[in-house]
DRENPA-3360 file (N, C-alpha, C; in nm, 2 decimals, always signed):
BEGIN
1 = XXXXXXXX = +0.24/+3.03/-7.21/+0.15/+3.10/-7.12/+0.22/+3.21/-7.05 ~ +0.15/+3.31/-7.00/+0.20/+3.42/-6.93/+0.26/+3.37/-6.80 ~ +0.37/+3.42/-6.76/+0.44/+3.37/-6.64/+0.51/+3.49/-6.57 ~ +0.44/+3.60/-6.56/+0.50/+3.72/-6.50/+0.44/+3.73/-6.36 ~ +0.50/+3.82/-6.28/+0.45/+3.84/-6.15/+0.31/+3.92/-6.15 ~ +0.27/+3.95/-6.27/+0.14/+4.02/-6.28/+0.02/+3.93/-6.32 ~ +0.05/+3.80/-6.33/-0.06/+3.71/-6.37/-0.14/+3.67/-6.25 ~ -0.27/+3.66/-6.26/-0.36/+3.62/-6.15/-0.46/+3.52/-6.21;
9 = XXXXXXXX = -0.49/+3.42/-6.13/-0.60/+3.32/-6.17/-0.72/+3.35/-6.08 ~ -0.83/+3.35/-6.14/-0.96/+3.37/-6.07/-1.05/+3.25/-6.08 ~ -1.12/+3.22/-5.97/-1.21/+3.10/-5.96/-1.35/+3.13/-5.92 ~ -1.44/+3.07/-6.00/-1.58/+3.08/-5.96/-1.62/+2.94/-5.91 ~ -1.62/+2.93/-5.78/-1.65/+2.80/-5.71/-1.79/+2.75/-5.73 ~ -1.81/+2.62/-5.76/-1.94/+2.56/-5.77/-1.93/+2.41/-5.73 ~ -2.04/+2.35/-5.70/-2.04/+2.21/-5.66/-2.01/+2.12/-5.78 ~ -2.05/+2.16/-5.90/-2.04/+2.07/-6.01/-1.92/+2.12/-6.10;
17 = XXXXXXXX = -1.90/+2.25/-6.11/-1.79/+2.30/-6.19/-1.73/+2.42/-6.12 ~ -1.60/+2.44/-6.15/-1.53/+2.56/-6.10/-1.47/+2.63/-6.22 ~ -1.53/+2.75/-6.24/-1.48/+2.83/-6.36/-1.35/+2.89/-6.32 ~ -1.26/+2.90/-6.42/-1.12/+2.95/-6.41/-1.10/+3.05/-6.51 ~ -1.04/+3.17/-6.47/-1.00/+3.27/-6.57/-0.86/+3.32/-6.53 ~ -0.79/+3.38/-6.63/-0.66/+3.43/-6.61/-0.67/+3.58/-6.64 ~ -0.59/+3.66/-6.56/-0.59/+3.80/-6.58/-0.46/+3.86/-6.55 ~ -0.44/+3.99/-6.58/-0.32/+4.06/-6.57/-0.34/+4.19/-6.49;
25 = XXXXXXXX = -0.25/+4.22/-6.40/-0.26/+4.34/-6.33/-0.24/+4.46/-6.42 ~ -0.15/+4.45/-6.52/-0.13/+4.56/-6.61/-0.25/+4.60/-6.69 ~ -0.32/+4.51/-6.75/-0.43/+4.54/-6.83/-0.56/+4.54/-6.76 ~ -0.56/+4.48/-6.64/-0.68/+4.47/-6.55/-0.80/+4.41/-6.63 ~ -0.76/+4.31/-6.71/-0.86/+4.23/-6.78/-0.84/+4.09/-6.76 ~ -0.94/+4.01/-6.79/-0.93/+3.86/-6.77/-0.99/+3.79/-6.89 ~ -0.95/+3.67/-6.91/-1.00/+3.58/-7.02/-1.03/+3.44/-6.96 ~ -1.14/+3.38/-7.01/-1.18/+3.25/-6.96/-1.07/+3.14/-6.99;
33 = XXXXXXXX = -1.05/+3.05/-6.90/-0.95/+2.95/-6.92/-1.02/+2.81/-6.93 ~ -1.10/+2.78/-6.83/-1.16/+2.64/-6.83/-1.27/+2.64/-6.73 ~ -1.35/+2.53/-6.74/-1.44/+2.49/-6.63/-1.39/+2.36/-6.58 ~ -1.35/+2.35/-6.46/-1.30/+2.23/-6.40/-1.41/+2.15/-6.33 ~ -1.41/+2.02/-6.35/-1.52/+1.94/-6.29/-1.50/+1.93/-6.14 ~ -1.61/+1.93/-6.07/-1.61/+1.90/-5.92/-1.71/+1.79/-5.90 ~ -1.68/+1.71/-5.80/-1.77/+1.59/-5.77/-1.81/+1.60/-5.63 ~ -1.88/+1.50/-5.58/-1.93/+1.50/-5.45/-1.81/+1.50/-5.35;
41 = XXXXXXXX = -1.70/+1.44/-5.39/-1.58/+1.44/-5.30/-1.49/+1.56/-5.32 ~ -1.53/+1.66/-5.40/-1.46/+1.78/-5.41/-1.41/+1.81/-5.55 ~ -1.33/+1.92/-5.57/-1.28/+1.96/-5.70/-1.18/+1.86/-5.76 ~ -1.16/+1.87/-5.89/-1.06/+1.79/-5.95/-0.92/+1.86/-5.93 ~ -0.86/+1.83/-5.81/-0.74/+1.90/-5.77/-0.63/+1.88/-5.87 ~ -0.62/+1.77/-5.93/-0.51/+1.75/-6.02/-0.52/+1.84/-6.14 ~ -0.64/+1.87/-6.19/-0.66/+1.96/-6.30/-0.63/+2.11/-6.25 ~ -0.68/+2.14/-6.13/-0.65/+2.28/-6.08/-0.51/+2.30/-6.06;
49 = XXXXXXXX = -0.44/+2.20/-6.00/-0.29/+2.21/-5.98/-0.22/+2.23/-6.11 ~ -0.27/+2.16/-6.22/-0.20/+2.17/-6.35/-0.22/+2.31/-6.41 ~ -0.34/+2.37/-6.39/-0.36/+2.51/-6.43/-0.27/+2.61/-6.36 ~ -0.26/+2.59/-6.23/-0.17/+2.68/-6.16/-0.03/+2.66/-6.20 ~ +0.02/+2.54/-6.23/+0.15/+2.51/-6.28/+0.17/+2.57/-6.42 ~ +0.07/+2.56/-6.50/+0.08/+2.61/-6.64/+0.09/+2.77/-6.64 ~ +0.00/+2.83/-6.57/-0.01/+2.98/-6.57/+0.09/+3.05/-6.48 ~ +0.14/+2.98/-6.37/+0.23/+3.03/-6.28/+0.19/+3.17/-6.23;
57 = XXXXXXXX = +0.07/+3.18/-6.17/+0.02/+3.31/-6.12/+0.10/+3.36/-6.00 ~ +0.09/+3.49/-5.98/+0.15/+3.55/-5.86/+0.05/+3.54/-5.74 ~ -0.08/+3.54/-5.77/-0.18/+3.53/-5.67/-0.31/+3.48/-5.73 ~ -0.40/+3.44/-5.64/-0.53/+3.38/-5.68/-0.64/+3.46/-5.62 ~ -0.76/+3.45/-5.69/-0.88/+3.52/-5.65/-1.00/+3.42/-5.65 ~ -1.07/+3.41/-5.54/-1.19/+3.32/-5.54/-1.31/+3.41/-5.51 ~ -1.41/+3.39/-5.59/-1.54/+3.46/-5.56/-1.62/+3.39/-5.45 ~ -1.67/+3.47/-5.36/-1.75/+3.42/-5.25/-1.90/+3.46/-5.28;
65 = XXXXXXXX = -1.99/+3.36/-5.29/-2.13/+3.39/-5.32/-2.20/+3.44/-5.20 ~ -2.28/+3.54/-5.22/-2.37/+3.60/-5.12/-2.51/+3.62/-5.18 ~ -2.61/+3.62/-5.10/-2.74/+3.65/-5.14/-2.75/+3.80/-5.18 ~ -2.86/+3.83/-5.25/-2.87/+3.97/-5.29/-2.87/+4.07/-5.17 ~ -2.92/+4.02/-5.06/-2.93/+4.11/-4.94/-2.80/+4.11/-4.86 ~ -2.69/+4.04/-4.91/-2.56/+4.05/-4.85/-2.54/+3.94/-4.74 ~ -2.64/+3.85/-4.72/-2.62/+3.74/-4.63/-2.55/+3.63/-4.70 ~ -2.48/+3.54/-4.62/-2.41/+3.43/-4.68/-2.50/+3.34/-4.76;
73 = XXXXXXXX = -2.46/+3.29/-4.87/-2.52/+3.20/-4.95/-2.49/+3.06/-4.90 ~ -2.57/+2.96/-4.94/-2.54/+2.82/-4.89/-2.40/+2.77/-4.94 ~ -2.34/+2.83/-5.04/-2.21/+2.79/-5.09/-2.09/+2.88/-5.03 ~ -2.13/+2.98/-4.95/-2.02/+3.07/-4.91/-1.91/+3.00/-4.83 ~ -1.95/+2.91/-4.73/-1.85/+2.84/-4.65/-1.77/+2.74/-4.73 ~ -1.84/+2.68/-4.83/-1.76/+2.59/-4.92/-1.66/+2.66/-5.00 ~ -1.70/+2.78/-5.05/-1.60/+2.86/-5.13/-1.49/+2.91/-5.04 ~ -1.52/+2.95/-4.92/-1.41/+2.99/-4.83/-1.32/+2.87/-4.80;
81 = XXXXXXXX = -1.37/+2.75/-4.78/-1.29/+2.63/-4.76/-1.20/+2.60/-4.89 ~ -1.26/+2.62/-5.00/-1.19/+2.60/-5.13/-1.07/+2.70/-5.14 ~ -1.10/+2.83/-5.10/-0.99/+2.93/-5.10/-0.88/+2.89/-5.00 ~ -0.91/+2.85/-4.89/-0.81/+2.81/-4.79/-0.73/+2.69/-4.84 ~ -0.79/+2.59/-4.90/-0.72/+2.48/-4.96/-0.63/+2.52/-5.07 ~ -0.68/+2.61/-5.16/-0.60/+2.66/-5.27/-0.47/+2.73/-5.21 ~ -0.48/+2.80/-5.10/-0.37/+2.87/-5.04/-0.27/+2.77/-4.99 ~ -0.32/+2.66/-4.92/-0.24/+2.56/-4.87/-0.17/+2.48/-4.98;
89 = XXXXXXXX = -0.24/+2.45/-5.08/-0.18/+2.37/-5.19/-0.08/+2.44/-5.27 ~ -0.10/+2.57/-5.29/-0.02/+2.65/-5.38/+0.09/+2.73/-5.32 ~ +0.06/+2.77/-5.19/+0.15/+2.86/-5.12/+0.14/+3.00/-5.17 ~ +0.04/+3.03/-5.25/+0.01/+3.17/-5.30/-0.09/+3.24/-5.21 ~ -0.08/+3.37/-5.22/-0.19/+3.45/-5.16/-0.32/+3.43/-5.23 ~ -0.43/+3.41/-5.16/-0.56/+3.39/-5.22/-0.65/+3.50/-5.16 ~ -0.70/+3.58/-5.25/-0.79/+3.69/-5.22/-0.93/+3.64/-5.25 ~ -1.03/+3.69/-5.17/-1.17/+3.66/-5.20/-1.24/+3.79/-5.23;
97 = XXXXXXXX = -1.35/+3.78/-5.31/-1.42/+3.89/-5.36/-1.57/+3.85/-5.36 ~ -1.66/+3.94/-5.33/-1.80/+3.92/-5.34/-1.84/+3.90/-5.48 ~ -1.90/+3.79/-5.51/-1.93/+3.75/-5.65/-2.08/+3.76/-5.68 ~ -2.16/+3.84/-5.60/-2.30/+3.85/-5.63/-2.33/+3.88/-5.77 ~ -2.41/+3.80/-5.83/-2.46/+3.82/-5.97/-2.36/+3.80/-6.08 ~ -2.24/+3.75/-6.05/-2.14/+3.73/-6.15/-2.18/+3.63/-6.26 ~ -2.25/+3.52/-6.21/-2.29/+3.42/-6.31/-2.40/+3.47/-6.40 ~ -2.49/+3.55/-6.34/-2.60/+3.61/-6.42/-2.54/+3.71/-6.52;
105 = XXXXXXXX = -2.45/+3.79/-6.48/-2.39/+3.89/-6.57/-2.31/+3.81/-6.68 ~ -2.24/+3.71/-6.65/-2.16/+3.63/-6.74/-2.25/+3.56/-6.84 ~ -2.36/+3.50/-6.80/-2.45/+3.44/-6.89/-2.52/+3.54/-6.98 ~ -2.56/+3.65/-6.93/-2.62/+3.75/-7.02/-2.52/+3.80/-7.13 ~ -2.40/+3.82/-7.09/-2.30/+3.87/-7.19/-2.27/+3.76/-7.29 ~ -2.26/+3.63/-7.25/-2.23/+3.53/-7.34/-2.35/+3.51/-7.44 ~ -2.47/+3.52/-7.39/-2.59/+3.50/-7.48/-2.60/+3.61/-7.58 ~ -2.56/+3.74/-7.54/-2.56/+3.85/-7.63/-2.46/+3.82/-7.74;
113 = XXXXXXXX = -2.34/+3.78/-7.70/-2.23/+3.75/-7.80/-2.27/+3.64/-7.89 ~ -2.35/+3.55/-7.85/-2.38/+3.43/-7.93/-2.52/+3.44/-7.99 ~ -2.57/+3.56/-7.99/-2.71/+3.58/-8.05/-2.71/+3.54/-8.20 ~ -2.60/+3.54/-8.27/-2.60/+3.50/-8.41/-2.63/+3.35/-8.42 ~ -2.63/+3.27/-8.31/-2.66/+3.13/-8.32/-2.54/+3.04/-8.35 ~ -2.42/+3.09/-8.33/-2.30/+3.01/-8.37/-2.30/+2.88/-8.29 ~ -2.33/+2.88/-8.16/-2.34/+2.76/-8.08/-2.41/+2.80/-7.95 ~ -2.47/+2.70/-7.89/-2.54/+2.73/-7.76/-2.44/+2.76/-7.65;
121 = XXXXXXXX = -2.49/+2.82/-7.55/-2.40/+2.86/-7.44/-2.40/+2.74/-7.34 ~ -2.28/+2.69/-7.32/-2.26/+2.57/-7.23/-2.24/+2.62/-7.09 ~ -2.28/+2.54/-6.99/-2.27/+2.58/-6.85/-2.13/+2.60/-6.82 ~ -2.03/+2.53/-6.87/-1.89/+2.55/-6.84/-1.84/+2.68/-6.89 ~ -1.90/+2.73/-7.01/-1.87/+2.86/-7.06/-1.91/+2.97/-6.97 ~ -2.03/+2.95/-6.91/-2.08/+3.05/-6.81/-1.99/+3.05/-6.69 ~ -1.95/+2.93/-6.64/-1.86/+2.93/-6.52/-1.73/+3.00/-6.54 ~ -1.67/+2.98/-6.66/-1.54/+3.04/-6.69/-1.56/+3.19/-6.71;
129 = XXXXXXXX = -1.67/+3.23/-6.77/-1.70/+3.37/-6.79/-1.73/+3.44/-6.66 ~ -1.79/+3.37/-6.57/-1.82/+3.42/-6.43/-1.69/+3.44/-6.36 ~ -1.59/+3.35/-6.38/-1.46/+3.37/-6.32/-1.39/+3.49/-6.37 ~ -1.42/+3.53/-6.50/-1.36/+3.65/-6.56/-1.43/+3.77/-6.49 ~ -1.56/+3.77/-6.47/-1.63/+3.88/-6.40/-1.57/+3.90/-6.26 ~ -1.55/+3.79/-6.19/-1.50/+3.79/-6.05/-1.36/+3.85/-6.06 ~ -1.27/+3.80/-6.14/-1.14/+3.85/-6.15/-1.12/+3.99/-6.19 ~ -1.20/+4.03/-6.29/-1.19/+4.17/-6.33/-1.25/+4.27/-6.23;
137 = XXXXX = -1.35/+4.22/-6.15/-1.40/+4.31/-6.04/-1.29/+4.33/-5.94 ~ -1.21/+4.22/-5.91/-1.10/+4.23/-5.81/-0.99/+4.32/-5.87 ~ -0.95/+4.29/-5.99/-0.84/+4.37/-6.06/-0.87/+4.52/-6.06 ~ -1.00/+4.55/-6.07/-1.04/+4.69/-6.09/-1.09/+4.75/-5.96 ~ -1.07/+4.69/-5.85/-1.12/+4.74/-5.72/-1.06/+4.87/-5.68;
% end
């Protein structure tokens, strides 16, 4: 796995799943990595810790959900808390980015790519693709 100072992990926080993507500063592109389970007691921190250890990113990016009008979404505070906990657990810089419509964009793109009917679009695929959208928007800011 990539282990340079240019590697970044991106996260699409959700109550059921957290999409994860990996990207590079040099290419300003991202690829889906996984959708990590989350439960009522929180994210699967052991799996998230393992992904951070595997990819050894220089920094992390977490999408913050907002409503279309720019007001905080009901998940905004939870995503902010997730970002703070990531920073505490990893010791890495954690950046946040407005993720409005990232899941919608990711689902549309996946459905277009899978229009040939190879397999259905799983919710975890959408979460990981949304993390790509979030990460690429941050890399290209």
